[in-house]
C-alpha positions as CSV (number, residue, x, y, z in Angstrom):
1,M,0.0,-0.1,0.1
2,T,1.4,3.2,-0.7
3,T,0.7,5.9,1.4
4,K,1.0,9.8,0.8
5,T,2.1,12.4,2.6
6,A,1.3,15.8,2.4
7,T,4.4,18.1,1.7
8,K,4.2,21.8,3.4
9,I,5.0,24.9,1.3
10,P,7.4,26.5,3.1
11,V,7.2,30.2,4.3
12,T,9.8,32.5,5.8
13,E,8.6,33.9,9.0
14,R,9.4,37.0,7.1
15,A,7.0,36.6,5.0
16,L,5.0,35.9,7.2
17,I,5.3,38.7,9.4
18,A,3.7,40.6,6.4
19,R,1.7,38.8,5.1
20,I,-0.3,38.7,9.0
21,N,0.4,43.5,8.7
22,R,-0.7,43.7,5.1
23,K,-4.3,42.0,7.0
24,L,-3.8,44.1,9.7
25,Q,-3.3,46.9,8.4
26,R,-7.1,47.5,7.2
27,E,-7.9,47.1,11.0
28,G,-5.7,49.8,12.0
29,E,-3.2,47.2,14.0
30,A,0.6,46.1,13.0
31,L,2.0,42.7,14.4
32,K,5.6,43.8,16.0
33,A,8.5,42.1,17.2
34,L,10.4,43.0,21.1
35,R,13.9,43.8,20.5
36,G,15.2,44.5,23.7
37,G,15.4,41.0,26.4
38,L,13.4,43.5,29.6
39,A,9.5,44.0,28.2
40,R,9.2,40.2,27.0
41,R,8.1,38.9,30.3
42,D,5.3,41.8,30.5
43,L,4.8,41.0,26.4
44,G,5.7,38.0,24.3
45,E,8.5,38.2,21.1
46,F,5.1,39.4,19.6
47,Y,3.2,41.8,19.8
48,V,-0.1,43.8,18.5
49,L,-0.1,47.3,18.1
50,G,-3.0,49.4,17.5
51,A,-1.8,52.7,15.4
52,E,-4.6,54.8,15.7
53,K,-3.7,55.1,19.7
54,N,-0.5,53.7,19.6
55,R,-1.6,51.0,22.5
56,I,-0.8,47.6,23.0
57,V,-3.3,45.3,21.7
58,K,-2.5,42.1,22.1
59,T,0.7,40.6,23.7
60,H,2.1,36.9,23.7
61,V,1.0,36.8,19.7
62,S,2.4,33.5,18.1
63,P,2.3,34.7,13.8
64,E,2.2,30.9,12.9
65,T,-1.2,31.4,15.2
66,L,-2.6,34.4,14.1
67,G,-1.3,33.9,10.7
68,R,-4.1,30.8,10.5
69,E,-6.6,32.9,12.4
70,L,-6.3,35.8,9.5
71,D,-6.0,33.3,6.4
72,A,-2.9,35.0,5.8
73,L,-1.2,30.5,6.2
74,A,-2.9,28.8,4.2
75,P,-3.1,24.1,6.0
76,W,-1.0,23.4,2.8
77,E,2.3,26.1,4.3
78,A,5.2,25.8,6.7
79,V,6.5,29.1,8.4
80,V,10.4,27.6,7.9
81,E,13.3,29.2,8.5
82,S,14.6,30.1,5.2
83,S,18.2,28.8,5.7
84,A,16.6,25.1,6.4
85,A,13.8,25.7,3.6
86,V,16.9,26.4,0.5
87,E,18.9,23.1,2.3
88,A,15.2,21.1,2.3
89,V,14.2,21.3,-1.1
90,S,18.4,21.0,-2.6
91,L,18.2,17.9,-0.5
92,G,14.6,17.1,-1.8
93,K,13.3,16.5,1.4
94,P,9.8,17.0,2.5
95,I,9.4,21.1,4.1
96,N,6.3,18.9,6.4
97,H,9.3,17.6,8.1
98,L,11.0,20.7,8.5
99,A,8.5,22.9,11.1
100,S,7.2,21.4,14.6
101,S,4.3,22.3,16.9
102,S,6.2,22.7,19.4
103,G,8.3,26.0,17.8
104,S,12.0,24.1,17.9
105,R,13.2,24.8,14.6
106,R,14.9,21.7,14.0
107,C,13.0,18.7,12.3
108,P,11.0,16.4,14.8
109,C,11.5,13.5,12.6
110,S,13.7,10.4,13.7
111,S,14.9,9.6,10.9
112,T,18.5,10.3,9.8
113,S,17.9,11.5,6.7
114,C,16.8,14.7,8.4
115,R,19.6,15.0,10.9
């Protein structure tokens, strides 16, 4: 029996953030990344800023989750690092092996070809 594995299309985090910001711009909001380490505990790595009053609307935002909620990231797409996507395509590896649901950038499978 042949099993068909779904190959995910790679989308870099930078491209996803641009897509999200185009969607949020209609509502007068923008996804921002925190640069400093002091406020990371309070705001998280990413937060949504309301442009009209320049105040924080959401904290501890996951770009992948928000992208899926806003339909900026399709079900057949996976967020990857740009270097990982290029390497996988050149090695012929399926992209879905590069993105894990736990948020780590390493391949979650146990295959020796993905190490």
